[in-house]
C-alpha positions in Angstrom: -40.0 -3.4 23.0 -38.0 -5.3 25.6 -37.1 -8.1 23.2 -35.9 -5.5 20.6 -33.8 -3.8 23.3 -32.1 -7.0 24.3 -31.5 -7.9 20.7 -29.8 -4.6 20.1 -27.7 -5.0 23.2 -26.7 -8.5 22.1 -25.7 -7.3 18.6 -23.6 -4.5 20.0 -22.0 -6.8 22.5 -21.2 -9.4 19.7 -19.5 -6.7 17.5 -17.6 -5.3 20.5 -16.3 -8.8 21.4 -15.3 -9.3 17.7 -13.5 -5.9 17.7 -11.7 -6.7 20.9 -10.6 -10.1 19.6 -9.5 -8.8 16.1 -6.1 -7.6 15.1 -5.8 -3.8 15.2 -2.8 -3.4 12.9 -1.1 -4.9 10.0 2.4 -5.0 8.7 3.2 -7.1 5.6 5.8 -7.1 2.9 7.1 -9.0 -0.1 10.6 -9.4 -1.3 12.1 -10.0 -4.8 15.5 -10.1 -6.5 15.7 -7.9 -9.5 18.6 -8.0 -12.0 19.3 -4.2 -11.8 21.5 -2.1 -9.6 19.9 -0.6 -6.5 20.5 2.9 -8.0 18.4 2.0 -11.1 15.6 0.6 -9.0 15.6 3.5 -6.5 15.6 6.1 -9.2 12.6 4.3 -10.8 10.5 3.6 -7.7 11.1 7.0 -6.1 9.4 8.7 -9.1 5.7 8.7 -8.1 4.7 9.5 -11.7 5.9 6.1 -12.7 3.7 4.2 -10.2 0.8 3.7 -12.6 3.2 1.6 -14.7 4.0 -0.9 -12.0 1.6 -0.6 -9.0 -1.4 -2.9 -9.6 -4.0 -0.6 -8.0 -3.8 1.8 -10.9 -4.7 -0.9 -13.4 -8.1 -1.1 -11.7 -9.0 2.3 -13.0 -6.9 3.6 -15.9 -9.1 6.7 -16.1 -8.5 7.8 -12.5 -7.6 11.4 -12.0 -4.0 11.9 -10.8 -2.7 15.3 -9.6 1.0 15.5 -8.7 2.5 18.0 -6.3 6.1 18.9 -5.4 9.4 17.8 -7.0 8.9 14.1 -8.0 11.4 11.8 -6.3 12.0 14.2 -3.4 10.7 14.2 0.2 7.4 16.0 0.3 6.4 15.1 -3.2 3.0 13.5 -3.5 -0.2 13.0 -5.5 -3.9 12.9 -5.1 -6.1 10.3 -6.9 -9.8 10.0 -7.5 -11.1 7.0 -9.3 -13.8 4.4 -9.4 -15.0 2.4 -6.4 -12.2 -0.1 -6.9 -9.4 2.4 -6.1 -11.4 5.1 -4.3 -9.8 8.5 -3.4 -6.8 9.5 -1.4 -3.3 10.9 -1.3 0.2 9.6 -1.2 3.2 11.6 0.0 6.9 10.8 0.3 7.8 11.2 3.9 11.3 9.7 4.1 14.0 9.1 1.5 17.4 7.6 2.2 19.0 7.6 -1.3 19.6 4.2 -2.8 18.2 2.5 0.3 14.8 3.4 1.7 11.7 5.3 0.7 8.6 5.7 2.9 5.3 7.2 1.8 2.2 8.1 3.8 -0.9 6.7 2.1 -4.2 8.2 3.1 -7.4 6.7 1.8 -10.5 9.0 2.0 -12.9 6.8 0.2 -14.4 4.1 0.2 -13.2 4.0 3.8 -10.8 6.2 5.8 -7.4 4.4 6.2 -4.0 5.7 7.0 -1.0 3.5 6.0 2.8 3.8 5.7 4.3 2.1 2.6 8.0 1.3 2.5 10.6 0.2 0.0 14.0 -1.0 1.0 16.9 -2.0 -1.3 20.0 -4.0 -0.8 22.6 -4.6 -3.6 23.5 -8.3 -3.7 26.1 -8.1 -6.4 26.7 -6.1 -9.6 23.3 -5.4 -11.3 21.4 -7.6 -8.8 19.4 -6.2 -5.9 16.9 -7.3 -3.3 13.8 -5.1 -2.9 11.4 -5.2 -0.1 8.0 -3.5 -0.6 5.7 -3.3 2.4 2.7 -1.6 4.0 1.7 -1.1 7.6 -1.0 0.6 9.4 -3.9 0.4 11.9 -7.2 -1.4 11.2 -10.1 0.8 12.5 -13.5 -0.6 13.1 -15.1 -2.2 11.0 -11.9 -3.2 9.1 -10.7 -5.0 12.3 -13.7 -7.2 12.3 -13.5 -7.9 8.5 -9.8 -8.9 9.0 -11.1 -11.9 11.1 -12.7 -13.4 8.1 -10.5 -12.0 5.2 -6.7 -12.2 5.4 -5.2 -8.8 5.1 -2.0 -10.5 4.1 -3.7 -12.2 1.1 -5.7 -9.2 0.1 -2.8 -6.8 0.1 0.1 -9.3 -0.3 -1.1 -10.4 -3.7 -0.9 -6.8 -5.0 2.5 -6.4 -3.5 3.7 -9.5 -5.3 2.1 -8.4 -8.6 3.7 -5.0 -8.3 7.2 -6.4 -7.7 6.7 -8.7 -10.7 5.7 -5.7 -12.8 8.7 -3.7 -11.6 11.1 -6.6 -12.3 9.7 -7.0 -15.8 10.0 -3.2 -16.5 13.5 -2.8 -15.1 15.0 -6.0 -16.5 13.7 -5.3 -20.0 15.5 -1.9 -20.0 19.0 -3.6 -20.1 
């Protein structure tokens, strides 16, 4: 019994140490130049109903249930999704819109693990029909995600999807011209 007790204490101490050492938050983004005006880009990305066309997460479950709420492209608009274990279940809601410049959304994952993130898109016109877009995500890493982040790079896991999404967006918008 005593050995078992010390083993449990050692395991708890080990995970507490890992959690104390681990990063508790993340903030990562990717940038791309798209040959479209910032108005064209903003009008496209602010429409949540268009996300399944360019956001990579939706490709992981094309049969996911999506329920939209509010006036698309306006503050307060959002949607609920429920899909397979690859995309889980959650909600996304537009919390800030600065027309032709910034969009922020609150992303709440319910399953497979609870997670609260803020996604952001920023735009800057470089020249006529050429704009720079920044797409990012930031949030807190609760236990046990904080420990997992020691062994798996959050930047690689999420960053690759941000890059793929921007490539998809570039392809869609540049083929419209």
